[in-house]
C-alpha positions as CSV (number, residue, x, y, z in Angstrom):
1,M,47.4,33.5,-67.7
2,A,45.6,30.8,-69.6
3,M,48.8,28.8,-69.9
4,A,49.4,29.0,-66.2
5,L,45.9,27.8,-65.4
6,F,46.3,25.0,-68.0
7,I,49.6,23.9,-66.3
8,L,48.0,24.1,-62.9
9,G,45.0,22.0,-64.1
10,V,47.4,19.3,-65.5
11,M,49.4,19.2,-62.3
12,C,46.2,18.8,-60.3
13,L,45.0,16.0,-62.6
14,L,48.4,14.2,-62.2
15,A,48.3,14.6,-58.5
16,A,44.8,13.1,-58.4
17,C,45.9,10.1,-60.5
18,H,49.1,9.5,-58.5
19,P,47.6,7.1,-55.9
20,F,46.0,5.0,-58.5
21,I,48.5,4.8,-61.3
22,T,52.1,5.9,-60.4
23,Y,52.2,4.9,-56.7
24,P,51.6,1.1,-57.3
25,W,54.2,1.1,-60.1
26,S,56.7,2.9,-57.8
27,L,56.2,0.2,-55.2
28,I,56.9,-2.5,-57.8
29,V,60.0,-0.8,-59.0
30,L,61.3,-0.3,-55.5
31,Q,60.7,-4.0,-54.7
32,V,62.7,-4.9,-57.7
33,I,65.5,-2.5,-57.0
34,C,65.8,-3.1,-53.2
35,P,64.4,-6.6,-52.4
36,R,64.0,-7.4,-48.8
37,R,64.5,-10.9,-47.6
38,R,62.0,-11.9,-45.0
39,T,62.9,-14.1,-42.1
40,W,60.9,-16.0,-39.6
41,S,61.6,-13.3,-37.0
42,D,59.7,-10.8,-39.2
43,R,56.5,-12.7,-39.0
44,I,53.9,-11.8,-36.4
45,H,52.3,-14.5,-34.4
46,T,48.5,-14.3,-34.3
47,S,48.4,-14.5,-30.6
48,H,49.8,-11.0,-30.4
49,L,47.3,-9.5,-32.9
50,S,44.5,-7.3,-31.7
51,C,42.0,-5.1,-33.5
52,A,39.5,-2.4,-32.8
53,V,36.2,-1.9,-34.5
54,C,34.6,1.6,-34.8
55,V,30.9,1.7,-35.6
56,C,29.6,5.1,-36.5
57,A,26.0,5.7,-35.3
58,Y,24.2,8.9,-35.2
59,N,20.9,9.1,-33.3
60,E,20.7,5.3,-33.4
61,R,17.8,3.8,-31.5
62,G,16.3,0.4,-31.7
63,A,17.7,-3.0,-32.5
64,S,20.0,-2.1,-35.3
65,S,23.0,-1.0,-33.2
66,H,22.2,-3.8,-30.6
67,A,22.2,-6.4,-33.4
68,K,25.5,-5.1,-34.8
69,V,27.2,-5.4,-31.4
70,E,25.8,-8.9,-30.9
71,N,27.0,-9.9,-34.4
72,L,30.5,-8.6,-33.7
73,L,30.6,-10.5,-30.4
74,A,29.5,-13.7,-32.1
75,L,32.2,-13.3,-34.8
76,R,34.8,-12.8,-32.0
77,A,33.7,-15.9,-30.2
78,R,33.7,-17.9,-33.4
79,A,37.2,-16.7,-34.3
80,S,38.5,-17.7,-30.9
81,R,37.1,-21.2,-31.3
82,T,38.6,-21.7,-34.7
83,S,42.0,-20.2,-34.0
84,R,44.8,-22.6,-34.9
85,Y,47.4,-20.9,-32.6
């Protein structure tokens, strides 16, 4: 029974480490094994990009949420002025 719990613990530890250790290495190995050539048709033009912002607020009152929305709108206006495309 102790050996089974030890093996289960090691498997859980390996599963917890996978996203940080083995997954990045597997992506590097796959890129070396199967390289993908990128062409101009694969690139996305910035005029077609869009984004959504989700702001979590629980019982928010006052100027903090209003200031956040104003800041996001100012960033959006600044980005549209400085866009190269």
